[in-house]
N, C-alpha and C positions, 0 to 999 in steps of 0.2 A: 381467330384473330391473324388480323395480316402480318407479313414481313417487315414492316413498320414498327407496326406494336411493340412485336416480339424483339427487335432490336434497341429502342429506346429500353424498355422493359429490362433488357439484358444490359445494357448501360447504366440502369438505376442498382441495378443490385451490386454490378462491379462500382460504381460511384459510394454505394451502403460499405462497402468490405475495405473501400480505401478511407473513408472516410473512420470506420472503426479503427484502421491499421495506423491513423494517424491519432485517433485519442489515446487509444495503447502505447503509442510513442512518446506523447505526451504526459501523460501519467509515468513513464520510464522517467523522463528527464525530470517530473517535480520528486520524482520518489528518491534516484539516485544519485541527480547533479545537484536539487534544489535544496531538500530535505536529510539529505544523504543519511535515507534512513539506515541500508546497507553495515552504516557504520558499529552502531548497535544490534540491530535485527539479525545479523548473520553470524556465526560463528567463525572463528579466526584459525586456520594451520597454524602448527607449530612455527614454522615460517614466518608467521604473524600476519600473511594473507590472507584473505578474505575467502574461506571457503564455498567456492559455487557450486557445489552439490549440494549444499542445504540452504539456497541463494534465499533469505530473510525469513528461514523456518523458527526463527529466535536463538538466541544466545545467550550464554554466561557472558556479562560483564566484564570488561577488562578494568575497568577502574572505579576508581571511587574517592570520595570528598575526604578532604584529611582533615574533616572533623563529622561527625554525627549529623546528617542529616535526617529530620523525623519521615517517614514512609519511601527509604530509597528502597529502590530495586535492583538488586544481586544479578537478576535475568530481563530479561527482555518476550516478550510473547510474539510467536511468530505471526507475520503477516498474511499468509498464502491461505487461501481459500480454506487449506485442508487441515488448519491448524485449529487449537482449539478458540482462538479468538474469535474468528468467524462462530463457532457454533452455539458461543456465550453470548455474543452480540448481535449474532445476524449482519449482514451489507449495512440494515438503516441504523443501526447502531454506532456501526463504523462510520457511515455518511452523517450522522449528525454531532461524532465527535470533533473529526476533522472540519465540521462548521461552527460548531459553537464553543471549544473545546471542553465539553463537559459528557463525560460517559454514563451509559443508558441510567446508573443510580444519582445521576446529578451532580457527582464529582469532577472535581479535574483530575488529570492524571498525576500521579505520584512522581517526583523526582528519580530519576533525569529527565523523562520524557517532558520533552516541551509542551505549553500550550497553544494550540493551532485554530487560527480560525480563519479558515480559506473560503476561497468563494464557491458554490455548490457546482459549477463548471470545472475546474480545478478536482474537487472531489471524486468527480465521476469520472475523471481520466483516472485519478489516482487509482480508484477501485476498478474499472475497467482494465487498468495495468496489473492491478495483482491478482483476478480472476484471470488472466491469460497465463498467471505460474501455476497454476493448478495442475497436479499430476493426473 
């Protein structure tokens, strides 16, 4: 391999790395700024602030409907790859859920989780971000 080929190969690796970083950042934007997932999936401190040491690791919900809602959950699952959701659904199940709005058993999300039907490219960015949170 000559010097020019090595330089081009090196630039391609840097470029891929920049693409990966951009994808993760876009996923972070979708999760944190658009979906506001942290509001339900991150525990809160006594002060009411989100506990950044347990970011998206699941939480007890601090709100409930005024009247009973069938299937209402009082907790939210962790969204990080270290959590049970990834063990149970695997990456493909989470991906399909965000694209189709249906869980691996074919059902919709229980309240208060909204139903999302996202573009595959957006879901791929979200998954890249969530995978970047692995401890």
